[in-house]
N, C-alpha and C positions, 0 to 999 in steps of 0.2 A: 646382760647388756645394759642394764639400768632402766629405770622407770622414766618413760617419756614425759611424765607429769611432774618431774622434779626430784626423782630419787637419785641414788648414787650412780655415777658413771662407772665404766670398767676399772678406772684407776682408783675408785673409792672416794672420789671427791663429790661433794654435793653440788648438783646443778640447780640453776634457777628454773622454776616452772615457766612454761611457755605462757605468754599473756592470753587472757580471756578466751577468744574464740578458737585459738589454735590448740587449746588444752585437750579437747576430746578427739583430735585427729590422729594421734599416735605419730611415731617417728616418720613412717612412710607418707602419711597424709600431710604432715608439716613440710616434708621435703618437696612433695608435689606442689603444695601451695606456693612455696618459695620459687619453684621453677616457673609456675604460671605468672607470678608477679614479675619476676626478672625477665622472662621472655616477652611479656607484654610491654614492659618498659623499654627493652632493647628495640623492639620493632617500632614502637612509637617514635623513639629517638631517631632511628634510621629513616623513617618517613620524613621527619622534620629536617634532619640534617643532610640527607642526600641532596646534592645539587640538581637543579634543573638541567636537562640536557637537550640535545637536538635529535633524539632517536626517532622522533616523528614530529610532524608539524600539526599543531592543533588549530583548527579553524577558530576564528574569533567567537562564533556563537557557542562552540563546544567549550572553549575556555571560560566564557561567561557562565555557561550552564554549570561547569565544574565549581566555579566560585559560589554560585547560588546554592548548589548542593552542599558545599562546605558550610555555608551560613545556616542552611536548614539543619544540617547535622549538629552544629553548635547549639541551635535552639532546642533540638530534641535531647541533646546531652544535658543541657541545663534543666529542662523540664523534667527529664527522667531523674536527675539527682534530687531535685526539690520534691518530686512525687514520692520518693521513698521515705522522706521524713526521718523519723528516729530509726528506721530500719536500714539506713544508709551505712555501708561499710566498704572499705577497700578490699576486705578479705572475701574470698570466694566461699564463705560459709555464712549462714544466717546469724544475726545477732540474737542473744538470749531474750532481749526485751522487744524484739521486732514482731511484726505481724505481716501476713501475706498481703501484698499490694496488688490489686487486680483492676483498679480504676485508672482513669486518666489515660496516659500513654500505655500503661500496662494492660489496658483493655485491648489494645491493638497488637502489641508484641510483648513477649516475656522479658526481653532484655533491651529496653530502649536506650540505655546508656551505651551499650555496645553498638547498637544501631547508629547512634549519633556519632560515636568515634569513627565507625567505619565510613559513614557518609563524609565526615571531615577528611579522612584519609583518601577516599576516592576523589572527592572534590579537589584536593590539592594535587593529586596524581594526574588527573586529566590534563590540565594545562602545562604540566611539568615537562612533557616530552622525554620522560626518563623511564627506561625499562627497569633499572634497579628499584625505582619507587613502585612500579607495578608489582614486581616480585615481592617487595616488602609489604605492600598492601594486601596482596593475596595471602601471604604468610600470616598477616595479622587476622584476616578473616578466618583462616583455618585454626589459628590459635584461639580466637574467641569462641569458635564452635566447640573445640575440645574443652575449653575452660567452662563454657556454659553447661555442657553435659555433666561435668564434674560438680558444678554448683547445684544443678538440678537434682542430682542424687541426694545432696544434703537438704535441699528444699523439700523434696518428697518425704524425707524422713522427719523433718521438722513440722511441716504443715500438711495435715490430712487432706485438704482440698487442692493441693498442688497438682496432683495427677490429672484431675478433671480439668483444671485450669490449663494445663499443658496440652491436653487433647483438643481444646477449642481455640487456643491462642498460638499463632506462629512464634518462632523463636526470635527472628530478627526483622523480617520483612512483613509489613502489614498486608493482610489478605492473601498471603502466600499459601496456595492450596496444597503444597507438598511438604508440610512440616514433618520432621522425623517422628513425632508422636502420632500424628495422623496416619502416616504410612505403617508404622508398627501396629497400630490398632487394626488397620485394614487387613494386614497380613495375618494377624491372630484370628480375626473373624472370618476369613475366607475359607470356604469349604475345601477339604482335602480329598 
């Protein structure tokens, strides 16, 4: 079938190697990466492009709260982006020169960038009165959850301290007591 790192394809033609971080993923990993990015982009565009509707009436205070949540989400997003420094990448794999970031917002949640985007999505959905936006926002939350699990597999392989960090730090919501890693650890340590 050919070498996913730039060997010959089945027709005997030489393919270009995948850029940087995709190189070690193999063909299946690269396809999954592309689906994650395409799905995330499509859901974000849907949330932004879907029109407001009158599926429900939003009280003024709830609409204002949604707008404030969106602004808070924007702040979290920007601080999360800046906090990664040289480790920042759009790819769901760690950069070769990166280091594990556990300070700042990363002390509160493992994925503050996703938290910020989700807060923006929820904040824009609340005053919209749009059931399709609710569905797209819920789909985005599920998509980020799946993408984060895939990323964390790579982060555990790259950074020896990631497993301990994941056990003490929630994925998206600060102080959330029911993080997947915490529940998994409790199930493993429970007597049988």
